[in-house]
MITINU-815536 format. One record per atom (N, C-alpha, C): z, y, x; residue in three letters. Coordinates in steps of 0.001 Angstrom, whole numbers, padded with zeros to 6 digits, always signed. Example, Ala and Ser with C-alpha at 12.3 -4.5 7.8 and 13.67 -1.06 7.14 Angstrom:
<nodes>
+007800-005690+013190ALA+007800-004500+012300ALA+007800-003300+013200ALA+007080-002250+012850SER+007140-001060+013670SER+007870+000030+012900SER
</nodes>
This chain:
<nodes>
+147837-110415+070963MET+147617-109791+069783MET+145697-109633+069801MET+144795-110138+068696ARG+143301-110614+068633ARG+143049-109131+068313ARG+141900-108252+069120ILE+141696-106808+068765ILE+140070-107316+067891ILE+139403-107140+066448PHE+138489-107283+065778PHE+137500-106158+066633PHE+136673-106188+066348ARG+135374-105553+066330ARG+134579-105390+065589ARG+134179-103731+064845ARG+133852-103942+063839ARG+132183-104258+064307ARG+131196-105082+063874ARG+130201-105592+063881ARG+129444-104441+063649ARG+128241-104038+064757ARG+126995-103229+064337ARG+126088-103250+063359ARG+126285-102081+062167PRO+125157-102782+061238PRO+123959-102871+061601PRO+122841-104153+060534VAL+121617-104277+061378VAL+120960-103371+061356VAL+120100-102991+061706ASP+118835-101996+061097ASP+118299-102879+060576ASP+117893-101941+059177PRO+116748-103216+058388PRO+115571-103392+058959PRO+115237-102604+059383ILE+113410-102932+060235ILE+113641-104031+060956ILE+114963-104175+061699GLU+115135-105392+062665GLU+115626-106528+061083GLU+116159-106353+060477GLY+116589-107304+059714GLY+115386-108013+059169GLY+114167-106998+058291PHE+113040-107135+057745PHE+112503-108404+058738PHE+112310-108024+059956TRP+111470-108923+060718TRP+111991-110279+061244TRP+113347-110042+061070GLY+114220-111102+061283GLY+114220-112464+060259GLY+113849-111774+059068TRP+113324-112699+057794TRP+112460-113159+058217TRP+111092-112223+058322TRP+110006-112879+058189TRP+109600-113899+059224TRP+110243-113715+060538SER+110182-114942+061502SER+110707-115843+061068SER+111805-116209+060377ASP+112854-117160+060485ASP+111933-117984+058984ASP+111703-116814+058209SER+111205-117691+056993SER+110035-117541+056389SER+110057-115377+056076GLY+109124-114914+055234GLY+107852-115031+055553GLY+107283-115269+056408ALA+105574-115235+057052ALA+105604-116739+056391ALA+105881-117592+056267GLU+106138-119116+056030GLU+106035-119142+054555GLU+106784-118324+053661LEU+107253-118593+052645LEU+106426-117720+051738LEU+105565-116615+052548VAL+104537-115606+051490VAL+103323-116777+051961VAL+102704-116906+052890ALA+101781-117751+053346ALA+101621-118778+052418ALA+102480-119882+052011GLY+102216-120741+051881GLY+102023-120406+049523GLY+102694-119600+049635ALA+101972-118898+048248ALA+100771-118199+047805ALA+100295-117527+049110ILE+098768-117048+048948ILE+097972-118697+048816ILE+098586-119806+049702ALA+097517-120848+049772ALA+097855-121394+048479ALA+098576-121422+047670ARG+098751-121957+046575ARG+097793-121225+045389ARG+097888-119745+045750LYS+097228-118855+045181LYS+097972-118557+043639LYS+099530-118187+044216ASP+100530-118115+043330ASP+101282-117110+044058ASP+100575-115850+044772PRO+101185-114593+045707PRO+102983-114151+045026PRO+102445-114139+043452ALA+103401-113494+042791ALA+104650-114304+042578ALA+104633-115484+043038SER+105836-116012+043415SER+107195-115904+044488SER+106528-115229+044856THR+107037-114586+046231THR+107454-112911+046215THR+106567-112166+045334SER+106422-110751+045188SER+108092-110260+045117SER+108868-110547+044749GLY+109664-110340+044231GLY+111094-110147+045639GLY+111022-111018+046502VAL+111730-111452+047374VAL+110726-110573+048823VAL+109753-110076+048755LEU+108893-109457+049880LEU+109410-108261+049363LEU+109705-107780+048195ALA+109837-106413+047582ALA+111223-105974+047758ALA+112140-106947+047757GLU+113560-106593+048382GLU+113694-106292+049202GLU+113018-107113+050703HIS+113156-107071+051890HIS+112261-105660+052042HIS+111385-104950+051826VAL+110937-103833+052063VAL+111700-102445+051302VAL+112098-102973+050483SER+112556-101504+049952SER+114108-101450+050773SER+114917-102696+051336ALA+116056-102573+052351ALA+115501-101937+053520ALA+114185-101108+053670ILE+113923-100676+054725ILE+114034-099248+054151ILE+113390-098648+053270HIS+113098-097665+052410HIS+112804-097641+051047HIS+113516-097332+050071GLY+112821-097493+048787GLY+111593-096537+048203GLY+111076-095781+048938GLY+109583-095611+049257GLY+108978-095974+049491GLY+109056-096814+050325LEU+107794-097706+050821LEU+107246-098463+049524LEU+105947-099221+049874ASP+104769-099742+048821ASP+104309-100626+049934ASP+104200-101825+049617TRP+103581-103214+050140TRP+102339-103762+049403TRP+101386-104332+050081GLU+100325-104999+049599GLU+099426-106047+050597GLU+099089-107216+049794LEU+098915-108126+050663LEU+097334-107891+050689LEU+096765-108984+051712GLY+095653-108803+051639GLY+094580-109623+052714GLY+093241-110029+052723PRO+092726-110332+053924PRO+092555-109539+055403PRO+093056-110310+056455GLY+092968-109767+057565GLY+091368-108968+057897GLY+091823-108604+059377LEU+090241-108461+059950LEU+090375-109740+061084LEU+091242-109969+061626HIS+091451-110827+062830HIS+092114-112016+062665HIS+093071-112021+061415ALA+093612-113132+061123ALA+093552-113305+059689ALA+094247-114615+059317ARG+094012-114608+057573ARG+094347-113846+056625ARG+095484-113243+056839HIS+096267-112690+055655HIS+096418-111287+056754HIS+096730-110286+055936THR+097152-108703+056372THR+098321-108186+055405THR+099209-107896+055959LEU+100802-107313+055777LEU+100988-105965+055515LEU+100508-105215+054309VAL+100564-103898+054923VAL+102042-102759+053921VAL+102666-102182+054718VAL+103759-101733+054327VAL+103461-100266+054766VAL+103545-099209+053526THR+102741-097702+053634THR+103507-097146+053096THR+103584-095765+053089ALA+104667-094801+052793ALA+103814-094264+051275ALA+102541-094842+051024ALA+101436-094442+049906ALA+101772-092637+049739ALA+100966-092101+050738GLY+100635-090639+050925GLY+102004-089760+051069GLY+103010-090275+051299ASP+104599-089463+051349ASP+105183-089022+052993ASP+104195-087810+053369PRO+105041-087855+054651PRO+106170-088132+055202PRO+107267-087864+054083ALA+108631-088212+054683ALA+108995-089361+055110ALA+108209-090210+053967THR+108650-091849+054608THR+107338-092487+055657THR+106466-091285+056472ARG+105548-092243+057045ARG+106005-092890+058088ARG+107201-091832+058705ALA+107521-092325+060134ALA+108678-093507+059605ALA+109071-093708+058923VAL+109478-095449+058590VAL+108526-096571+058336VAL+107465-096248+057861ALA+105951-097489+058158ALA+105839-097274+059249ALA+105576-096584+060585ARG+105136-096462+061347ARG+106199-097088+062499ARG+107490-097237+062127ARG+108538-097562+063178ARG+108537-098951+062791ARG+108257-099413+061400TRP+108188-100905+060731TRP+106769-101753+061865TRP+105756-100741+061901LEU+104602-101061+062256LEU+105005-101589+064000LEU+105662-100905+064626ARG+105819-100602+065851ARG+106776-101915+065960ARG+107463-102264+065313ALA+108552-103426+065679ALA+107814-104931+065483ALA+106658-104692+065088ALA+106149-105975+064181ALA+105967-106877+065280ALA+105644-108291+065320PRO+105478-108980+066146PRO+103580-109184+066166PRO+103759-109585+067666PRO+102051-109776+067610PRO+101166-110557+066684PRO+100154-109858+066610SER+099620-110641+065472SER+099233-111979+065896SER+098786-112939+064485ASP+098466-114178+065225ASP+097089-114765+064144ASP+096649-116363+063989GLN+095705-116338+063581GLN+096288-116287+062059GLN+097382-116075+061781LEU+097962-116136+060164LEU+097923-114864+060138LEU+098625-113893+060170TRP+099179-112960+060162TRP+098990-111615+060818TRP+098487-110586+060220GLU+098078-109433+061016GLU+099113-108024+060117GLU+099140-107138+060460TYR+099912-106244+059957TYR+099559-104747+060132TYR+099632-103518+059154ALA+099154-102341+059112ALA+100104-101787+058537ALA+100294-100137+058670ASP+100870-099215+057674ASP+100169-098156+056707ASP+098674-098406+057043LEU+098002-097387+056194LEU+097280-098295+055254LEU+096346-098332+054111ARG+095805-098925+053591ARG+094096-098721+054089ARG+093476-100436+053990ARG+092340-100082+054539ARG+091589-099849+053580ARG+089941-099258+054079PRO+088831-099239+053247PRO+088648-100998+052633PRO+088625-100706+051375SER+087768-102226+050412SER+086816-101593+049604SER+085781-101379+049871PRO+084721-100723+048832PRO+084003-101872+048152PRO+083508-101848+047330GLU+082729-102531+046078GLU+083854-103523+045477GLU+085100-102734+045155VAL+086054-104027+044335VAL+086088-103443+042816VAL+086788-103789+041793THR+086770-103627+041017THR+088413-103047+040527THR+088951-101803+039909ILE+090331-101071+040142ILE+090685-101969+038872ILE+091800-102487+038534ARG+092477-102762+037628ARG+093804-102974+037191ARG+093920-101553+036558VAL+095427-101005+036110VAL+095277-101218+034674VAL+097127-101574+034773GLU+097093-101982+033463GLU+097154-100622+032112GLU+096800-100954+031257GLY+096654-099992+030037GLY+095438-099113+030536GLY+094529-099852+031486MET+092635-098914+031521MET+091813-099982+031463MET+090822-099621+031490PRO+089572-100357+031311PRO+089534-100462+032896PRO+088591-101804+033221PRO+088330-101855+034759PRO+087633-100576+035202PRO+087625-100448+036157VAL+086693-099197+037121VAL+085935-099840+038581VAL+084765-100358+037757ALA+083945-100679+039163ALA+083742-099668+040354ALA+084058-099817+041169SER+084379-098515+042328SER+082733-097968+042797SER+082242-099039+043043ASP+080595-098878+043153ASP+079862-098088+042327ASP+080254-097518+040732ASP+079740-097004+040005ASP+080338-095462+039933ASP+081299-095217+040981ALA+081566-093604+041325ALA+080052-093066+041873ALA+080152-091393+041819VAL+079627-091025+042651VAL+080490-089817+042825VAL+079875-089336+044389VAL+080614-087781+044394VAL+079635-086656+044997VAL+080092-085535+044926ALA+079714-084581+045536ALA+080628-083789+046966ALA+079532-083829+048424ILE+080211-083743+048990ILE+080419-082414+050052ILE+081654-081572+050752ASP+080899-080185+050717ASP+082058-080269+052317ASP+081293-080387+053607PRO+082060-080503+054834PRO+082579-078762+054766PRO+083571-078497+055670ASP+083934-077295+056105ASP+084752-077626+057170ASP+083884-076869+058227GLU+083905-077120+060104GLU+085397-076165+060045GLU+085445-075108+058959ARG+086542-074186+059437ARG+087798-074782+059178ARG+088119-075429+058102ALA+088912-075846+057712ALA+089454-077476+058073ALA+088247-077962+058770ALA+088404-079257+059567ALA+088396-080368+058124ALA+087850-080225+057148ALA+087802-081045+056155ALA+086474-081059+055327ALA+086325-082243+054647VAL+085399-082349+053674VAL+086022-082541+052511VAL+085590-081466+051696HIS+085769-081563+049980HIS+084999-082587+049262HIS+085626-082879+048384VAL+084812-083730+047443VAL+084920-083598+046084VAL+084324-083452+044865GLY+084113-083995+043896GLY+084188-085396+043825GLY+084729-085868+042697VAL+084346-087786+042074VAL+084258-087624+040927VAL+083089-088780+040487HIS+082729-088723+038995HIS+082610-089991+039070HIS+083268-090866+037388HIS+083155-092190+037438HIS+083021-092320+035549HIS+082039-092422+035242PRO+081587-092711+033791PRO+082906-093051+033216PRO+083901-093864+033728VAL+084988-094513+033095VAL+086185-092993+032768VAL+086103-091931+033596PHE+086937-090763+032947PHE+087125-090072+032000PHE+085768-090469+031424ALA+085374-090216+029626ALA+086318-090975+029045ALA+087243-092061+029181GLN+088184-092654+028358GLN+089422-092317+029024GLN+089648-091916+029938LEU+091031-091704+030368LEU+092008-090181+030565LEU+093172-090235+030417SER+093924-088970+030240SER+093374-088493+031826SER+093856-087227+031736GLU+094116-086177+033239GLU+094770-087002+034067GLU+095876-087552+034058ASP+096565-087532+034597ASP+096193-089346+035449ASP+095110-090544+034335ALA+094596-091523+034847ALA+093719-091075+035724ALA+092717-090103+035238GLN+091863-089505+036223GLN+092147-089527+037481GLN+092865-088630+037786ARG+093508-088433+039206ARG+093896-089583+039738ARG+094444-089758+038979ARG+095406-091708+039852ARG+093886-092088+040527ARG+092821-092658+039379ILE+091963-093365+040022ILE+090956-092533+040768ILE+090560-091184+040728THR+090186-090433+042192THR+090648-090973+043271THR+091869-090847+043476PHE+092806-091012+044949PHE+092451-092467+044890PHE+092348-093497+044360LEU+092387-094647+044683LEU+090935-095548+045022LEU+089878-094294+044343LEU+088528-094645+044880LEU+088172-093972+046313LEU+089133-093214+046471LEU+088710-092587+047979LEU+089398-093157+049037LEU+091065-093683+048653ASP+091630-094846+049373ASP+090728-095998+049819ASP+089883-096471+048463LEU+089391-098010+048539LEU+087972-097818+049469LEU+087252-096140+049380SER+086020-095673+049998SER+086355-096077+051516SER+087463-095326+051926LEU+087509-094726+053448LEU+088403-094991+054138LEU+089778-095891+053097GLY+090962-096129+054326GLY+091699-095058+053922GLY+092956-095224+053579GLU+094282-094407+053588GLU+094540-093429+054918GLU+093988-093785+055776GLU+093852-092563+057379GLU+093456-091735+057409GLU+092045-092307+056982MET+090797-091302+057173MET+090499-090335+055537MET+091219-090761+054618THR+091449-089778+053518THR+092504-088679+053850THR+093455-089235+054227GLU+094661-087772+054382GLU+094229-087045+055673GLU+093739-087747+056776THR+093431-087068+057671THR+091886-085907+057111THR+090705-086846+057141TRP+089726-085625+056796TRP+089439-085200+055435TRP+089987-085424+054488ILE+089554-085062+053022ILE+090556-084025+052866ILE+089492-082762+052304GLY+090625-081442+051764GLY+090912-081826+050272GLY+090173-080755+049400ALA+090117-080420+048139ALA+089497-081505+047678ALA+090235-082430+046654VAL+089823-083251+045754VAL+089341-082614+044224VAL+088411-082515+043768GLU+088032-082741+042454GLU+087848-083527+041510GLU+088065-083780+040571THR+088092-084689+039191THR+087032-084536+038319THR+085776-085053+038363LEU+084743-084437+037724LEU+084434-085342+036710LEU+084257-084929+035593LEU+084230-085275+034064LEU+082545-085525+033681LEU+081729-084370+034261ASP+080366-084479+034186ASP+079835-084910+035892ASP+078456-085805+035603ARG+077876-086033+036671ARG+077631-084854+037855ARG+077865-084579+039040PRO+077722-083668+039688PRO+075803-083369+039568PRO+075446-082740+039772ALA+074001-082204+039877ALA+073502-082907+041527ALA+074596-082383+042419GLU+073432-083432+043754GLU+074875-084702+043990GLU+074444-085327+043392ALA+075436-086591+043348ALA+075026-087729+044070ALA+076256-088080+045144ARG+075673-089282+045952ARG+076220-090416+045385ARG+076245-091761+045914PRO+076964-092911+045957PRO+078022-092822+046715PRO+079074-093149+046034ILE+080207-093291+047055ILE+080544-094040+048251ILE+079428-094797+048705SER+079346-095612+049334SER+078823-095251+050572SER+078422-093518+050256GLU+077782-092303+051344GLU+078988-091910+051972GLU+080148-091814+051469LEU+080915-091128+051705LEU+081636-091609+053070LEU+081489-092819+053578LEU+082470-093101+054818LEU+081780-092601+055352LEU+080432-093157+055760PRO+079611-092684+056803PRO+079202-091187+057149PRO+079571-090169+055908THR+079352-088916+056106THR+080725-088259+056468THR+082120-088844+056523VAL+083358-088411+056437VAL+083260-089333+058197VAL+082858-089832+058514ALA+083198-090372+059581ALA+082053-089560+061014ALA+081011-089207+060481LYS+080098-088427+061467LYS+080635-086614+061569LYS+081241-086137+060142PHE+081877-085220+060140PHE+083195-085336+061122PHE+084233-086179+061303ALA+085005-086587+062125ALA+084611-086493+063979ALA+083365-087000+063646ALA+083115-087391+064973ALA+082921-085666+065966ALA+082638-084808+065324GLY+082662-083217+065689GLY+083547-083031+066110GLY+085027-083393+065940PHE+086372-083009+065852PHE+086767-084396+066949PHE+086509-084869+067837THR+087161-085742+068524THR+085983-085880+069515THR+087005-085948+071146THR+086080-085738+072288THR+085445-087319+072716THR+084898-087179+073845GLU+084405-088465+074434GLU+085206-089666+075084GLU+086447-088934+074861ASP+087518-090068+075178ASP+088327-090604+073892ASP+087933-090086+073137GLY+088438-090467+071252GLY+089555-089522+071097GLY+090036-088546+071959ASP+091070-087402+071625ASP+090517-086232+070504ASP+091679-085933+070294PRO+091289-084395+068898PRO+090918-083575+070098PRO+089891-082657+069031THR+089465-081350+070298THR+090923-080374+070195THR+090677-078952+070922TRP+091686-078169+070536TRP+090490-077068+069820TRP+091442-075951+069018ARG+090614-074670+068797ARG+091582-073590+069601ARG+090767-072584+069910LEU+091426-071299+069970LEU+091226-070315+069414LEU+092628-069691+068594LEU+092929-068391+067889LEU+092938-067385+068337LEU+092871-066330+067632GLU+093413-064840+068053GLU+093717-063926+067180GLU+095108-063737+067266GLY+095017-062482+066275GLY+095930-061483+067017GLY+096865-060848+066170GLU+097358-059760+066304GLU+099123-059562+065456GLU+100071-059516+066173ILE+101821-059705+065440ILE+102220-058075+065978ILE+102489-057200+064908ASP+103260-056300+065499ASP+102356-055394+066285ASP+101319-055270+066079GLY+100289-054694+067453GLY+100413-055216+068532GLY+100645-056234+068694HIS+100565-057147+069995HIS+099448-058089+069721HIS+098783-058607+071029ARG+097586-059428+070736ARG+098189-060789+070835ARG+097673-061927+070474LEU+098120-063245+070018LEU+097299-064189+070103LEU+097237-064984+071172ILE+096585-066345+071246ILE+096997-067513+071105ILE+096324-068302+070572ALA+097174-069818+070083ALA+096084-070710+070327ALA+096560-071802+070607THR+095696-073202+070617THR+096211-074328+069816THR+095421-075128+069568THR+095581-076017+068219THR+094712-077458+068508THR+095571-078673+068149GLU+094869-079699+068181GLU+094267-079658+066717GLU+092977-080402+066597VAL+092223-080332+065430VAL+091682-081985+064830VAL+092462-082337+063742PRO+093141-081370+062597PRO+094696-081884+062911PRO+095302-080888+062341LEU+097173-081174+062402LEU+097048-081494+061442LEU+097117-082605+061081ARG+097459-084006+059792ARG+098569-084788+059966ARG+099572-084958+059894SER+100940-085703+060425SER+100515-086905+060283SER+099469-087367+059178ILE+099341-089015+059390ILE+098645-089433+060465ILE+098077-089073+061293ARG+097506-089126+062663ARG+098867-089866+063523ARG+099792-089272+063674LEU+100988-089669+064242LEU+102411-089377+063704LEU+102684-090393+062537PRO+103000-090345+061329PRO+104722-090508+062311PRO+104978-091167+063218HIS+106353-091530+063537HIS+107091-090219+064315HIS+105906-088969+064547LEU+106371-087739+065308LEU+106802-087168+063859LEU+108213-087255+063855ASP+108504-086572+062744ASP+109431-085109+062817ASP+109449-084827+063877THR+110723-083881+064175THR+110055-082844+065085THR+110031-081409+064709HIS+109178-080523+065642HIS+110388-079498+066484HIS+110020-079918+067820VAL+110873-078890+068571VAL+109985-077615+069251VAL+110412-076611+068832GLY+109526-075368+069205GLY+110405-074914+070555GLY+109703-074486+071515VAL+110147-074329+072774VAL+109512-073071+073301VAL+110222-072004+072947THR+109962-070322+073232THR+110475-070103+074377THR+109306-069730+075413ILE+109392-069345+077077ILE+109446-067976+077325ILE+110300-067482+077325GLY+109955-065485+077813GLY+109775-065745+079386GLY+108546-064738+079243TYR+108025-063981+080918TYR+108113-062860+080991TYR+107779-062166+081978PRO+107312-060742+082434PRO+105706-060593+081775PRO+105532-059899+080823ALA+104113-059528+080420ALA+103696-058932+081834ALA+102336-059356+082381GLY+101712-058402+083557GLY+100296-057540+083155GLY+100369-057761+081607ARG+099167-057203+080988ARG+099343-056328+079954ARG+098503-055351+079772GLU+099076-054450+078799GLU+099082-055120+077178GLU+098206-055913+077382ASP+098403-056716+076075ASP+099725-057641+075777ASP+100381-057876+077024GLY+101499-058485+076477GLY+101189-060297+076885GLY+100138-060371+077153LEU+099710-061366+077837LEU+100175-061613+079451LEU+100205-063150+079442PRO+100598-063075+081117PRO+099503-063063+082318PRO+099559-062817+082954ASP+098688-062498+083978ASP+097973-064131+084804ASP+097196-063903+085277ALA+096805-065390+085827ALA+097813-066077+086954ALA+098391-065832+087182GLU+099606-066341+088228GLU+100653-067064+087011GLU+100738-066064+086472MET+102120-066268+085331MET+101651-066957+084128MET+100324-067263+084522LEU+100167-067879+083259LEU+100144-069594+084073LEU+099494-069684+085097ASP+099540-071140+085756ASP+101148-071839+085930ASP+102017-070992+086058GLN+103440-071351+085755GLN+103559-071637+084802GLN+103674-071014+083763LEU+103679-071222+082299LEU+102914-073029+082022LEU+101455-073010+082560ARG+101282-074191+082024ARG+101567-075363+083059ARG+102367-074948+084275ASP+103009-075907+085333ASP+104504-076672+084098ASP+105034-075898+083404LEU+106143-075952+083586LEU+105876-076610+081667LEU+104569-075942+081164GLU+104376-077280+079691GLU+103904-078760+080418GLU+103205-078829+081351ASP+103306-080496+081841ASP+104243-080901+082311ASP+104919-080063+083089HIS+106359-081167+082916HIS+107314-081149+081923HIS+106977-080312+081130LEU+107626-080495+079574LEU+107030-081967+078893LEU+105622-082178+078896THR+105163-083108+078194THR+105385-084408+078812THR+105448-084481+080568ASP+105254-085684+081285ASP+106403-085969+080845ASP+107641-085445+080507ARG+108827-086149+080252ARG+109249-086193+079102ARG+108136-086312+078442LEU+108634-086912+076870LEU+108013-088012+076779LEU+106421-088579+077520GLY+105890-089600+077667GLY+105423-090198+076199GLY+105860-091114+075369ASP+105495-091705+074514ASP+106118-090938+073279ASP+107086-090493+073506SER+107983-090123+072297SER+107751-088499+071653SER+106652-087956+072079GLY+106239-087046+071578GLY+104925-086132+071930GLY+104596-085397+071656ARG+103041-084861+071801ARG+103197-083376+071484ARG+102534-082368+072668LEU+102573-080973+072566LEU+101046-080804+071213LEU+101402-079922+070278LEU+100280-079951+069145LEU+099591-078848+069175LEU+100836-077321+069458ALA+099569-075981+069575ALA+100598-075422+070468ALA+100368-074155+071202HIS+101215-073193+071613HIS+100919-071981+071046HIS+101864-071210+070867GLU+100811-069206+070345GLU+101709-068891+071888GLU+100833-067438+072205THR+101495-067076+073054THR+101426-064766+072673THR+102226-064597+072936VAL+101876-062857+072489VAL+103580-062381+072898VAL+103572-060914+073459ALA+104144-060238+073892ALA+105549-060377+074514ALA+104962-061453+075678GLY+105998-062196+076613GLY+106717-062997+076366GLY+106350-064077+075161ALA+106792-064990+074867ALA+105661-066328+074617ALA+105855-067341+075201ARG+104957-068477+074641ARG+105967-069628+074070ARG+105516-070267+072580THR+105729-070841+072005THR+105382-072110+072122THR+105729-073330+072549LEU+105414-074369+072865LEU+105533-075166+071320LEU+104609-075790+070529HIS+105201-076788+069322HIS+104864-078324+069548HIS+105721-079090+069654TYR+105839-080583+070410TYR+106502-081104+069273TYR+105877-081999+068831TYR+106657-083032+067608TYR+106995-084524+068876TYR+108098-084729+067755VAL+108613-085921+068499VAL+109180-086878+067645VAL+110113-087708+068255ASP+110166-089183+067574ASP+111508-088770+067195ASP+112188-089073+066119GLY+113236-088190+065949GLY+114606-089592+066360GLY+114001-090608+066111SER+114927-091642+066625SER+115104-092049+067911SER+114494-091035+069050THR+114806-090876+070438THR+115208-089676+070958THR+115846-090058+071989PRO+116151-088848+072326PRO+115549-087575+073199PRO+114396-087664+072310ALA+113203-086708+073215ALA+113519-084926+072981ALA+114556-084646+072042PRO+114721-082957+071917PRO+115820-082967+073205PRO+116568-083912+073506ALA+117685-083670+074615ALA+116561-083827+075975ALA+115583-084446+075918GLN+114913-084642+077189GLN+114163-083089+077451GLN+113633-082502+076422LEU+112964-081540+076444LEU+113852-080096+076772LEU+115191-080437+076307GLN+116407-079741+076739GLN+116389-079450+078021GLN+116715-080629+078312ALA+116873-081058+080522ALA+115871-080400+081101ALA+114705-080804+080618ALA+113677-080338+081347ALA+113210-078876+081345ALA+114192-078036+080656THR+114095-076395+080604THR+114539-075900+081910THR+115127-076535+082194THR+116120-075798+083768THR+115379-075720+084706THR+115580-074627+085303GLY+114835-074146+086535GLY+113695-072677+086174GLY+113890-072941+084998TRP+112533-071378+084650TRP+113704-069936+085381TRP+113035-069331+086111THR+113597-068314+086232THR+112898-066588+085981THR+112075-067054+085194HIS+111259-065979+085033HIS+111376-065314+083253HIS+112369-065933+083121GLY+112875-064925+081294GLY+113923-066411+080620GLY+114059-066170+079605GLU+115278-066889+078709GLU+113956-067662+078044GLU+115071-069310+077661ILE+113880-070491+077445ILE+114875-070875+075923ILE+114179-070933+075097ARG+114737-071026+073258ARG+114531-072167+072998ARG+115103-073210+072352LEU+114840-074800+071667LEU+115286-074673+070197LEU+114243-074774+069139THR+114852-075445+067927THR+114312-076512+067300THR+115088-077228+066831THR+114701-078333+066326THR+114800-078535+065020THR+113795-079234+064333SER+114107-079550+062858SER+113348-080424+062262SER+113918-081570+061271PRO+113171-082758+060892PRO+111464-082029+060654PRO+110930-082326+060213ASP+109284-081941+059807ASP+108578-082946+059389ASP+108363-083721+058879PRO+107389-085075+058647PRO+106225-084547+058310PRO+106210-083397+057495GLY+105100-083216+057180GLY+104056-082056+058013GLY+104330-081892+059035TRP+104049-081026+060067TRP+103598-079109+059748TRP+104799-079390+058438HIS+104605-077453+058073HIS+104749-076682+058508HIS+105823-076710+059810ASN+105895-075711+060918ASN+104372-075082+061574ASN+103707-075705+061336LEU+102358-075679+062120LEU+101407-074863+060697LEU+101633-074926+059852ASN+100690-074254+058496ASN+100111-072980+059001ASN+100860-072356+059418HIS+100196-070963+060065HIS+099066-070885+061082HIS+099098-072277+061798LEU+097823-072391+062507LEU+096384-072821+062002LEU+096391-073152+060488GLY+095572-073464+060212GLY+095187-074842+059507GLY+093806-075612+060059SER+093729-076962+059366SER+095120-077532+059260SER
</nodes>
């Protein structure tokens, strides 16, 4: 009697890169060489949408290769993890192709959208308002063409201009409030000045090693003193594959009147924190912690496609100073950290 095993379904990301390696890369590069990239847009779109229907894609010149293929979540936090996993599974770049999951800056281009007049990006001006407390730069954007557009079209062009000037990652990491301005602002600056201004602002929140800085916060809950520390800024686009929140709440005997741990207990809490973080490796990251009234909560974000939550659970055994509780929830936008600011 023959036993038939059901084939394991092909992972759509594996399927994409299998097609790309077999024929897709050569097919698309050939179409670009013939100056007819549209001839392969249908098949490329089909393979991208097979990964996830919310993904967008585009082709362009590469930084180190002849061409670049960008597959992006187009600003949707819920889909960014998929795009990042696509990128992490990509083959090494070569002379012909390189890959990205976020749109790169492309200043001094003309935006052409069907049904709209051409929009020369270098005709745009901006009002810039850095906000240290929010770890964000608020901007107002004006372009002469706005007078000819509907409000929705103005808004669309505004965000296209920001992405072209800064790239998708810098825009979503550091740009805060965005205002579309029909009238030229009094302190207008060419949009070309936005990139160096935002880069200088971001440097103030970056260590010499290139890591994010941390911020100390203090507050009060039900009369108890609360101490929190967070990475700055808390924006999910920095690590889009970390799409799952794991809160680890560690009970401890409060050795002080304000409910915070004494020096000896604080050292033991930090040792446990280091142990948990080491167990995660590249599958997760500690982004914040809060300490109040005999409980310290560690806010980890992990790659939901890995066994990281179970690894954290297993690593908590051996703590004898109080109860440990873990809560796990999908959170690609890092909304569980909204109460901690930036």
